[in-house]
C-alpha positions in Angstrom: -0.3 -2.9 15.5 0.4 -0.7 12.5 0.6 3.1 12.7 -0.2 5.1 9.6 2.1 7.5 7.9 0.9 10.9 6.5 -0.5 9.0 3.5 -1.2 5.3 3.7 -2.9 3.1 1.1 -4.4 -0.1 2.5 -5.1 -3.1 0.3 -6.8 -6.2 1.8 -5.8 -9.7 0.9 -8.2 -12.7 0.9 -7.9 -16.4 0.1 -4.9 -18.6 0.7 -3.3 -15.7 2.7 -5.4 -13.1 4.5 -4.6 -9.7 6.0 -3.6 -6.3 4.7 -0.7 -4.6 2.9 0.0 -1.0 3.9 1.9 1.5 1.7 2.9 4.4 3.9 4.7 7.6 2.9 5.0 11.3 3.7 2.8 13.9 1.9 5.9 15.0 -0.1 6.6 11.5 -1.3 2.9 11.0 -2.2 2.9 14.2 -4.2 6.2 13.2 -6.0 4.9 9.7 -6.8 1.5 11.0 -8.0 3.2 13.6 -10.1 5.4 11.0 -11.8 2.3 8.8 -12.4 0.3 11.7 -13.8 3.1 13.2 -15.8 3.0 16.7 -14.2 4.0 18.3 -10.9 1.5 18.0 -8.0 1.1 20.6 -5.4 -2.1 19.3 -3.7 -3.2 15.7 -3.0 -6.5 16.0 -4.8 -8.9 13.2 -5.8 -6.9 12.5 -9.0 -3.6 12.1 -7.1 -5.2 9.9 -4.5 -6.6 7.7 -7.3 -3.1 7.4 -8.8 -1.7 6.3 -5.5 -4.4 3.8 -5.0 -3.7 2.5 -8.5 0.0 2.1 -7.6 -1.0 -0.1 -4.6 -3.3 -2.1 -6.9 -0.5 -2.7 -9.4 2.0 -3.8 -6.7 -0.5 -5.9 -4.8 -1.9 -7.5 -8.0 1.6 -8.4 -9.1 2.3 -9.9 -5.7 -0.8 -12.1 -5.8 0.2 -13.4 -9.2 3.6 -14.4 -7.8 1.9 -15.9 -4.7 -0.3 -18.1 -6.9 2.8 -19.4 -8.6 3.9 -20.9 -5.3 0.5 -22.2 -4.3 -1.2 -19.3 -2.5 -4.3 -18.3 -4.4 -5.3 -14.9 -3.2 -7.4 -11.9 -4.2 -7.0 -8.2 -3.3 -9.6 -5.8 -2.2 -10.0 -2.3 -3.6 -7.5 0.0 -1.9 -8.4 2.5 0.7 -6.4 5.7 1.3 -5.9 7.1 4.8 -4.6 10.6 5.3 -3.3 11.3 8.8 -0.3 10.2 10.7 -0.3 7.9 13.7 -3.7 6.2 13.1 -3.4 2.8 14.7 -4.7 -0.3 12.9 -4.8 -3.8 14.5 -3.3 -6.4 12.2 -2.1 -10.0 12.5 0.5 -10.7 15.1 3.6 -9.9 12.9 4.2 -7.8 9.8 7.1 -7.7 7.4 8.2 -4.1 7.1 9.9 -3.3 3.7 11.4 0.2 3.5 11.9 1.3 -0.1 14.0 4.3 -1.0 13.0 5.8 -4.3 14.0 9.0 -6.1 10.5 10.3 -5.0 11.1 9.6 -1.3 10.7 6.6 1.0 7.8 4.3 0.9 7.3 1.9 3.7 5.4 -1.3 2.8 4.0 -3.3 5.8 2.8 -6.8 4.8 0.6 -8.3 7.5 -0.6 -11.7 6.2 -1.4 -15.0 7.7 -2.4 -18.3 6.2 -6.1 -18.4 5.3 -8.7 -20.8 6.7 
């Protein structure tokens, strides 16, 4: 089971592998990342900021699907969804790979919950 962070972007994966990828972070980290992407400081997580964060998840997940295809797993990603609110529980596959990434903007926790597709 996955528990959301203050801001979590969820991208679905379909095809040779199926499941979800969760990008979780604090509100401060989300503002810092969005500000860097938009080129100006962010004080509020408005629609434009949320869109920038969703695009970040798209870029990372899209690059990962390209790499997966190179090793034989043809997959697609779904449009990202952004969840705001900490502690929301989401049922996933049995196990997830948790990748904490420390950036100059703050910590981003990536949870990869995939299983081989049917």
